[in-house]
C-alpha positions, 0 to 999 in steps of 0.5 A: 782782300787780305791773304794770311800766311801760316806763320801768323798762327799759333796754339795755346794750351791750358792744363785742365784742372781736376774736379776731385782732389787726390787724397793721401797720407803724408808720413814723416818718413815721406819727406826728405828734408835735405833733398827738398823732396817728398813722396805720395801714394799716387799712381804713376803720372797722377801729376805732371811736372809743371802742374800747379797744385793746391795742397791742403790738410783734410782736418783743417790743421796747419800743413806741416810740409813747407818751412815757414808755412803756417796755413792749412793749405798752399799752392805751388808748382811741382816737379816729378822725378823719375822715381815718382818723388815731388819737389815744390817750386814758386814758379812754373819755370823753376819746376820744369828744370827741377833743380834742388837748390831752387825748390821750396825748403821742406820740413817733416811733419810731426805726425802723419797728416791726411792731405789732398792735392788738387791741380788748379791750372788756369793759365794758357801757355803757347805750345813751343816748337810747333810746325803745323796743326790741323783742326777739323769740325764735323756736324753729325746727324742723328736719328731723332725718330725715337726721341720725344719732342723735347729732346728732338728740339735739342738735337734736330740741328745735329751735333758738332764734333772735332778732331785735329793733329799737332805736328811739333819738333820734340822738346822736353826741357829748358835747353840752350836751344830755347833760350829765346823763349819766355819760358814762363809762358811756354808749354813743351810738346813732351807734356802732351806725351805724358798727358796721354798716359796719365790715368787718374786725371785723364788726358784733356786740355783746353786749347786755343787754335789761332788761324791768325793772331794780330800783333799787339797794337794792330787793328787787325782782328785775330781769328781762333777756335776754342775747344776742350780737347782729349789726347788720343794718340802721340807718335814720336818720329826719330831719325838720324838725319832730321830733327826728332818730331812728334805727331799728337792726335786729339778729339774735341769734347763739348762746344767748339767756338770760332772767335774773331776779335781781339785775342785774349791779353793780360791787364796792365797797370799804370807802371806797365806791370801785370795785374795779378790774381791771388794765385800770382797768375796774370789777370786776363782782359775780357775780349 
């Protein structure tokens, strides 16, 4: 019999992609070329720093926003500043820092353009600074007496629901303290705090909760839950004597799956480089 210790567990998050794009009109005055920054007419928190978005013109004409870009659409990572302005970046890591020199060079459109922005996040990243997590699954029974035979057969076993809590040390940006992270695959707890107050696109994410994660090359199988989750509460605890901590409460929506086997990994080529998809994200190997 094997005994597993908690330090082998971890949590991975995938930012949920939107079903419907956000629509706006990009005017020449909305683009500040010298500061590599532009603004859009969305409500606050419609987008969050680190989101990968596809920007496209409504009429199919070339997008006049990024210098040297001659296509009707394109995909970049965004950084949202305190005033609601956006900068575009080619990498997730660069978008977190929001440095002007690393941003994509912009041009002002010759006339107003109707555009759409849609998040297309499709990559899991480890949640940084996590201290512990709890996930509870519950089978709810329902009254079937008023249902017809067809619906009764679907729900006679009850409904599975879940809820959980993540306790993390607060982290909001790339700092010296996280220099050892591979920051292109790490999600910060502050993202979940921003997610809970996002109005237009909801507060959901896809989660993998590893009870035990086998190391690379190990014959030991991993065990983890997969579920779509909705943030319901975020509490930040600030003390003068201890590190700042945050508690994140969530509920699950849809199916909850308990998996066992090889944890998801990326496909390597013969030269040990990663096999990439069209959007430059790594291609996952089927488990």
